[in-house]
N, C-alpha and C positions, 0 to 999 in steps of 0.2 A: 150272027156267029161271033163267037169270041175268038180273038187271036190266041194262038197257042205259042208258048215259049219253050224252046228246047232247053232242057237242063243238062248241063255238062258238068262233070266233077271238076272242082277248083284244083288247079295243079298245086302240088305240095311245094312249100318253100324249100329252096336248097338248104341242106344242113351244112353247118360249118364244123369242121373237125376240130375238137378241143385238144390242142397239143400241150396245154399247161399242166402243171402238177396238180394233184388233188388239193382242194381248198383245206387250209388248216382249221382246226376247231376254234371257235370263238373263245377269247380269253375272258374269264369272269371279271366282273367289275371289282376294282381294288377297293378294299375297305378303307374308310377314313381313319387316320390315326391321330391321337391327341397330341403327340410330340414325336418327331422323327428322332432316329438315333443320331449320335454325334457326327458320324461320317456322312450320312445322307443330308443332315441339316446344313453342314458346312458346304456341301456341293449342290444343294438345292435340287435334289433328285427325289423320286418317289420312294417312300418307305412303307412298311407294313407293320402289323402288330407282332409278327414273329420275332423270336429272340433265339438265335440271330435272325435278322431280317433277310429277305431274298437277296438284296444287293450285297450284303456282307457275306452271305454264303457263296455267291458267285465269285467274289474276290478272295475267298478263304481267309477272312480276317476276323478279328474279335469285334463283336458288335457292342460298343460301349454306349451307355446311356446315363450320363451324370446329372442331367436335369431332372425336373419333376414331371410327373405325369398329369398334372392338373391341366385342364383345357385352357387354351389361350384364345381370347377374342380381341378384336380391334379396339374397343373401348378400354379393355384392360391394358393393352399394350400402350395406348396413348397416356393413360394415367400413370403407368410405370415410367414412361419417358419423362413426363412432367416432374414426377417425384425425383428421378435421378438428376434431372437438370437443376432442380432447386437444391438438392444435396451438394452437387458439384459447386454451385455458386456459393453456398454457405462455406464449404471447405476452402474455396479460393479466397473468400473474404477473411476467413480466420488465418490462412497462411500469409496473406499480405499484412495482417496486423501483427504477426509474430515473425518478423524477419530476424535472421540471426543477429545477435547483439555483440558478438565477440569482435575485438579489434586485433588485426594481425600484427605480428612482429616482423617487420620487413627484413629480408636478408640483405647482405652487403651489396649485392648486385641490383637490388630493387629500390634502395633508398633514394637514389637520384630520380627515379621515375615515379615515386609515390606522389599522389595528388595532394598529400598533406605537407610533405617536406620540400618538394620542389616548388619554388616560387620564382616568379619573374615580375619585376616592378611591384613587389609587395603583395601579389595576388597568387593564389594557388594555381597550379597548372590547369586544374579542372575548370577554372573560370576564364581561361584564355579563349580567344576566338569568339564564337557566337554565344558563349555563355553556357552551352550545354555540357553536361558532365560526360567525360570519356574516361573509362577505366584504363589504368595502366595494365600491362600484361600480368603483373603480379597479383592484381585484384580481379582478373577476369575468371569466368568459370573454367574448369579444367579443360573442356572441349575447345576453348578459344585460345589456350596457351600455345604458342608456337612449339612445334615438336610433338604435340599430342600427349605430353606427359601430364600427370596429375599434380596439381599445385599443392605444396606443403602448407599453404596458408588458408585459414578459414575465410569465409565470405566477409567482406568488409562492409560495415554499415557506418556512414558518417554520423556524427553526433554534434549536438549543440553543446559547446563547452561551458562548464559551470565555473565556480570560483573555488579558490583554495583559502581556507580560513584556519588560523592557528587557534584551535579549540582544545588543544591538549597541553603537552608539557611546556613548550616555549614557542616563540615566534618562528622557529625553524622547523617545527613539526606541525605541518598544516594538513588539514583534512579536506577532502573534496566534497562539495555540495553542488548538486546539479541545478539546472534552471528552474525546476519545480519547487525547490526548497525555499523557505522563507529567508534563509541567509542570502540567497541571490536577490530576493526582492528587497531586503534591507540594504544590500549594496547599491541597488538602483536608487533607492530613496536617498542614500548618502551622497551619491554622485549628483543627484539633482539639487539637493540642498546646498551642497558645497559650491556649485556653480551659480545657484540663484543668489546666495548671500556672500559669495566670494570669500568665504572664511571656513576654517575647520570648526566642527562642532565641539571638539574637545570633550567627548563623552566618557572619558575615563573616570570622571567624578561620579558617574552613575553606576559604577561597579559596586555590586553588593559585596559584603564580606565573604571570604572564602572563595576567591575566584578560581574556577576550574582550570584555567590556563596555567596554573602553577602546580600541576598534579605530579610533582617529582617523586612523591612517595611510592607511586606504583612502579616506577622504573628503577629508582635507586633509593631504598629506604634510608640508607645511611646519610645520603645527601639531605633527605628530608629532615632527619634527626638533627643535623647540624643547623638547618635553617629554623627549626621550631624548638630547638633546645631540648631535644630528647623526647619529643612526642607529647609534651604537655602534662604527662602524668608521672614524670620522674622515672620512667621505665618500668613501673609496676602496674600490671594489669589488674585492676580491682575485680575480684571475683573469678579471674581466669588464670591466676598465677603470675609470677614475675617472669620477665623476659629481658634480654639485654637491650640497651637503648638502640633505637634505630632499626632493630630487626623486625622483619615482617612476621605476623603471627603464624604459628604452625598448628597442625591438628591437635597436638598434645596441649598447646596453650589454650586453644579455643574450647575444646571439648572436655576440659577438666571437670566442670560441674555446670548444671543448668543456671540460667539467669533468672527464671521466674518459677513460682510454685505452680502446681497443677491447676489450682483454682484460677490463678491469673492467666495462665495459658489458655484455659478453656473459655475465659471471658473474651479474649481477643480472637480466638478461633471462631467464636460465635458470630463475629462480624464478617466472616469469609463468605457465607452462603448467599446473603442478599446484597453483597457489595461486588465481589469479583466472580463468584461461581456462576451467578445468573448471567453475567456478561461474557465469561470465558469458561464454558462448561467442559473442562478437561479432567475433572475429578469425578470419581464415583463416590457419592456422599456416604453410602453405607460402608464401602470398603475403607474409606479414609477414617471414619469414626471407629471402626473395628480395629484398624491398624493403630490408631492413637491409643485406644484402651489397652492394647497388648503391650505397649511400651511401658505401662505402669504395673505390669504383672511381675511378681505377686503384689497384692494390694499394700503390702508393708514396705514397699520400696520407698526410699527417700528421694531418689532422683530417677527420672525416666531414662530409658535407653536412647541412644542416638538414632536420629532419623533425619536424613537430608530433606525429605519431603515435608515433614512437620516443621522443621526449622525454617525452611523457606516460606512456608505458609504463615508462620508466626512473624517473620520479617515483613512480609507484605501487609499483614493485618496491623502490625505496630505502626508502620509508615502511614497507613490509611487512617487509623483510629487514634493517632496521637492527639489530634485536636479535641477528642472527646474526653480527655483526661483533665481533671481539675488541677490546675497548676498551683503550686505553693507560691507564696509571696517571695519576692526577690531577697528580702532581708532574712527570711527563715531558711532559705535553701542555698544561700551563697556560701561556698567554702571559704576558708581563710585566704587562700591564694586565688580567689576568683578574679581579681583585677588583672592577673597575668594570663588568664585563659581567654580564648576566643569563644564567644557565645555559641551554643549549639544550634544547629539547624534541624528543625523537626522532620525535614524531608529525608533525613538519614536515620531516623529512628529505626531500631531493630537491626542495625548493621552487624551487631555481634552474632545474631542468629544467622544473618546472611553469610558471614564469613565461615561460621561453623558448617553450614550446609554446603558451601562451595568446597571446603576441605573434604567433607565426606563424599561429595560427588566426584572428586578427582580420583577416588579409588574405584569408581564404577564405570569409567570410560571404556574399558576394554570389554566389559560384559554389562551393557546397559539394560535396564528394565523399563517397564512402563512408568514406574514411579520416578526413574531417573529423568525421563523426558518431561514428566509433569513438573518436577522440581526446577528444571532448567527453564521451562516456560514461565513459571512464577518468578524466577530470577530476572528474566527479561523485563517483566512488569516493574520489578523493584528498581532496576537500574534506570529504566526510562523515566520513572517518576522522580528519581534522585538526580536527574539531569545528566547522567552518564550515557549519552545517546550512542556514541561510538562503541562503547563496551557492550551496550545492549544489542546494537546491530551486528557486531561481530559474533556475539554469543548466539545470535539467531541462526547463523550458518552452522555452527557446531550442533545446535539442537536439531536442525533439519537432518544432518548426517546421522545422528543417533536414531532419529525416527526411521530413517531408511534402513539402518541396521536391523531394526525390529520389524521391518516390513510394513510399516504403517502407510506407505505410499502405494500399496497394492490393495485390491479388494479383499476384505477378510473372508475366510471360508464360511459357507452357509452352515456348516456343522457347529460353528462357534455359538455360544449362548448370545441371545439378543442384546443383553446389557453390555457384554464385552465387545461385541461386534460394533455396536453404535458408539461406544466409547472410543475405539480406535479410529473410527471415521471422524468423530468430533475433534480429536487431537490433531489429526492431519489437516483438516480444513481450518481449524483455528490457527495452526502454524502458517498456512497459506495466506489467509486474509490479514494476519498480523504482519507477515513479511511483505506482502504487496502494499499494505498501507504505509509501512515504514520506508519502503523503497521510494514511493512517491513523495513521502515527507522529506526525505534527504536528497532526492534526485539521483538515486543510485540504482544499479541493476539488482533485481531480486535474486535471492539464493535458490528459489524454487521456480523452475520454468513452468510456464502455463501448460505445456504439454505433459508435465509430470503429474497432473491431477488425475491420476488413474483410479481414483476412488469415488464411488458415487456419493452424492451429498448425504449427510446424515438425516435421519428422520426426526420430525417434531411431533409425531403422533402421540396419542395418550399412552399407548403401550410403551413407547420408548421413553416417555417422560416419567413414567412410574416404574420402570424396570429396576429391579434390585432394590426396591424400597425407597426411591427418591422421594423427598418430602415436599418439594416446591410445587409440584403438581401442575394444574391448569387453571385458567380463568376465562370463561366465555369460550370463544372460538380459537384461543391460542394456549399453548403450553409454555413452560419456562424455557423450552428448547427452541421455540419459534424465532426468538431474537437472533440466535447464532446462525440459524439457517438463512434468514433473510439478510443478515449482515454479510454473510459470505457471498450471497448473490450480488449485493450492492458493491462490495469491494472488487469482485471479479469483473462486473460490468464497467465500473469506473476505471479499473486498471487496463482493460482492453482499449478504452478510449485514450487513456494516457499513453499507452504504448504506440498506438496509431499516430497520435499527435506528435510525439517527439521523434518518431521515425520520419514523419513528414518534415519536421523542422530541420533535421539533419540533412535530408535529401535536398531541400530547397536552399539551405545555406551553402551546401557543397556546390550546387549548380550555379549559384550566384556569386560565389567567391567571397562571402561575408562570414564574419565570425559571430554576428549577433543580428537577429531579425529586426531590431530597433533602428538599424541603419537604413532600412528600406521598408516603408509602410506596405508596399505591395507584397513583400514576403510575408509580413504579418497577416495580411488579409487572406493570402492563399492558405495559410495554416489554420486561420480561424474558420474557414469553410469546412475543414476536416472535422473540427469539433462540433460545429453547428449541424452537420449531417448526422452525427452519432449521438447527440444529446437526447433525441427521442427515446433511445434505449433506457435512459435513466427514468424518464417519465413512465415508460412501460413497467419498470421495476416498481415504481410507486403504486401503479395500479394492481400489482400482484401482492402487495403487503396486506395482510388481513386487517380488517377494521379494528380488531381488538388490540393490535400492536401499534396503531397510530394514536398519537396524542390528540384528543379533541381540542378544537379552538372555539373561543367564544364568538358570539355573533355570527354563527354560520361560517366561520373561517375554515379554510381547507387545510388539513394536515399535510405536512411535508411540502410546504409551499412558501412563497415569499410575500404573502398577503399581510404579514406583520400583525395578525390578530393575536390577542393574548391567549395563553393556554387555558384550557378548562380541565383542571386536574381532578381526577376522580379520587376522593379520599377513601372510598371503600375498596379500591383496587389494592392488591397486595403490594408490598414495598418493592419486590423484585420486578413486578410489571411496571410500576411507575418509573423506576430507574431505566428499564429497558426502553420505554417509550421516549424518554428524554434523550437518552444516549443515541438512539436510532435517528431521531430528528437532528441532533447535532452532527452526527457523522454524515448524514445525507448532505447537509449544507457544506460540510468540510470538503467532501469529495467534489462537488460542483465548483467550490471555491478554488481548489487546486487546479482544476481543468481550465478555468477561465482567467485566473490571475495573470498569466503571461501577456494578456492582451490589454492590461492597464499600461498606458504609455504616458511618459512625462514630457511629451512634446506634441506639437500640432503642426501639420503641413497642409497649407491651403491648396497645394496643387494635387493632392491625392485624397481620394474619397475611400474610406475603409468602413463601410456600414456594418459588416459582420463583426469585425474586431471591436468596434465601438459598442455594438449591442452586447457582446460577450463581456466586455469590461463592466457595463452597467449591470448585467446579470450577476457578475462576480460580487459586486458590492451589495446587491440586493440579498444574496445568500449570506454574506458576512453580517449584514444588519439583522437578518432573521436569526442567525445563530447567536448573536450578542443579546438580542432581546429574549430568546429562550433561556439563555444562561442567567440573565438578570432576574427574570421572574422566578426561575427555579431557586436561585440562591437567596433571594430576598423573601420569598413566601414559604418555602419548604426547607427541609433538611435533606432532600434527596441527593443533592450534590455536595453534601458535607464530606469532610475528609480530604485527603490529598490523592488525586488520581491524574491520569494523563489528560483528562478533559480540561484541566486548567491550561495545558499547552495548546489544546485546540481553541480555547477561548483567546489565548494570547495571539495565536495565529490569525484569528478573525479580526482582532483589534489592530494588528499591524496592517492587515489588508485594507481595512476601512480608513486607517490613518493615511496610508499611501494613496488611496483614491482621492481623498479631499485635498491632498497636496498636488496630485496630478490634474485634478479637475476642480479648480476653485469655483467655477460657475457650471453647474450641472444640476439636472432635476433631482438626482439622488444625493447631492452633497448635503443639503440641510438634514435629511434623514440620517445620513451617515454621521454627521456632526452630533446629532442628538443621541444616536446609538453609542457613540464613543463616550459620551458623558455617563450613560448608564453602565457601559462596560467598565468604566473606571471605578464605579461603585463596587462592582463585583471584585475587582482587583484589591480594593481597599478592604473588603470583607475577608478575602483570603489573607491579606497582609496583616491581619490581627494575629495570625498564628505563624505565617510564613513570610520572612523578611523579603524573599525574592519577589513576592507578589506586590509588596509595597513599593519596591524599586521599579517594577514594571509599570505601576500606575504613574510614577513620576516620569518615566520615559514617554508614555502616551500623552501626558499633559504637555510635555515639551514639544512633541510633534504637532499637537493641536495648536500650540502657540505659533509655531512656524507656519502652519497652514493659514492661520488668521492673518499673519503678516503678509503672506503672498496674496490673500484675497483683498486686503486693504490696498495693496499696490494697484490692483485692477480697478479699484474704486477711485484711485487718484489721490489717496491720503498720503502716500509715501512715494516720492519720485523714484522710479525703478532705474537708478543710475548704475547700480552694480548688478543688475539682474542677469546680464549676459557677459560672460568673460570676454575680455578684449582680444584674447589670442585665438578666438574662434574664427575660422574663415567663412564668411557669410556668402561668398560667391559659389561655394560648392553646394550642391543640392541636398546631399545627405551627410556630408562630412561633419556638419555641426552636431550630429547625433552620436559621434564616435565616443564621446566621453560618457555616454550612458551604458557603455559595454563594460560590465564589471570584470570580465575576464582579462581586460587590459591591465587594470590595477596600476595605473600610471604613478600614483602617489602612494607608495607603501606606508608612509608614516600616517597620512590621513586615513587611508583605507583601514589600517589596523585599529585606529582610534574609533572610527565610526562603527566598525563591526562589533564593537562592544555593546551596541544597542541590542544585538541579538544574543551575544555571549552572556550578557549580564542576567538574562532570564533563562536561556537554554543551556548554559554551561556555568551554573552559579556555584556548584559545589567543588570542594577540593578533596584530593586524595589524602591530605594530611589528616583530616577528621574522619574520612571514610575508612581508613585503615587503622584508626586509633581504637583498637578493640578494648583497650584498658579502661576507657571511660564508660561507666555504667549508667550515666544520668539519663540516657535516652531509652532505656530498656523497659521501664514501667512508668 
């Protein structure tokens, strides 16, 4: 039998009474949105695609969405962050290199606390204590001034002081030249030679005729007439009408009738396009030719109408091309009273056209045009080549202001024709790189701030090069506009380094309480590191220059380098391109030379090692040698550097640098090469001296400096006992005090200093205003 199981029903589980509210319906899943609205994104809360979104509807507010609707991912965000960081870093670097350059005028209450004027024990207040610079309340940012008020003074930036040289009317009218100028370098050479030979050089005998330091005619024509006996022409202006003795020319005097025939003018204007226009493309060739032809309408006219632009272009061409004119013999061309007259200087040929143009331009100052700015730029070139550097630099500021009146400093509208738009860009950029180049040349502040370059660089495309019928065209991978584009980049890059360097010089000198970095080699080394860190940007510029714009070198030599290989000139290349290649090579070496020349020192200190400064000094002379060799080969083998241009002054600048180097480093690996380059460079000066007396005088100056260098080198070899090499009044116990006499800003001996600075003035300020404003003399016009 099977057991049986009784089945009983399972008791039901006790039910629990649900006392809660009915369950709410399930909320649908929120859709993902590409970008939340501004309110939700700021508070990091959920948002939806509704407009307005649910959160904004609940708070009854406007739902704003200023961002884009593009989807965002983590890689995109990381790339954007990296991009922004790089941009911020670049802006910070640019800001640090462009610190405000203005110097405040202290108020009466802040004079005593100024770090410049307040001195204790002969040192600035800033140098007291631990040597760190502490700003006075007058020079602190507005938020740091007690009382919370705004300071009426601009930000103070310390500067390395330059020298004051009498380059104008008399010894009491001195011009300032900064430490980057060759005037400062000449002053250092003079100080060194004076102490080495314990005697004054007495270089007034090296003055060429027509010294520019006697330019009284510009300030007081009557005084000039008394000194010159009425201007040398008896008060009668040949070809321009008579005027009273000693009176400056007026518009009526100058513009009475032209100085040359149409055929003669067209001959000289033909020199313009492949000499100046290809290097400074500020003219529209077609418009200029059309304008010149209209001046002779109707064809029966005897004399053309007045035009400031044409007159200034003729003045520049006459100055440049005077050497191409066959000169008559002295016996056939001498007037009866020739013995009483001062011989003419060809560098001022065309000055009558220059004066007539300036008189015409004076009536256009209130309502300038593009041709007004173009004529003023040409006048800057004329004055620079005629050695009136202060006039040229001062006129540059006026030209910049007129360009701003015309709006050339802003981007031209797209509706403007291509040719006109590109012309406006070229004019502004040419103004900038000429001003930056001149500011570094004289060691002064530029009239155009770096931040004012609000115009995109001009184009060098084939379309821009052939716009409006331009005839120079292109060659290979470059056009005739490529030179100006890459020259502007070179000058801008070099000036950025220049600004950073001299900002650092001022800061370090202020912190150390010194007036010159040559009193402490450690200061010089600190500043040398700034240049060494930024010189690769110039090498990067070299890599960006198209191969067609680089001058080939023989033997596989590298263009735009210091390998000293000879140039391999292409005779089939157009003349404008050959000149552009040579000028670009010279300007590249010049810019590096200016940046590195402050590190050539005329002393040695065994207790301090300055490897960076010494390397930059060697780099400086290497570029000076390369520039001299380029000029020598070009001048002796071709006619590309014929005529009178500013490149003579760049050659003179390189010669002075090389001469100073062999004086400072009689025993150095680069000294023999520099010595040989100076011999070749003197040949170039002699070739220029056949037409320009100032070049012959400059050759004599270089020969004299070479002889001094040879004497110093012979002392080291023991041929001459160095009994008077070191002045007896120098304190040898002080570590750096013996270097104080190398600071030209002290100018302890004004008589000697004035005499030695004639080394620079005899070449760079060789003309006089007596001849410059003698519009009656017509011998230099044709």
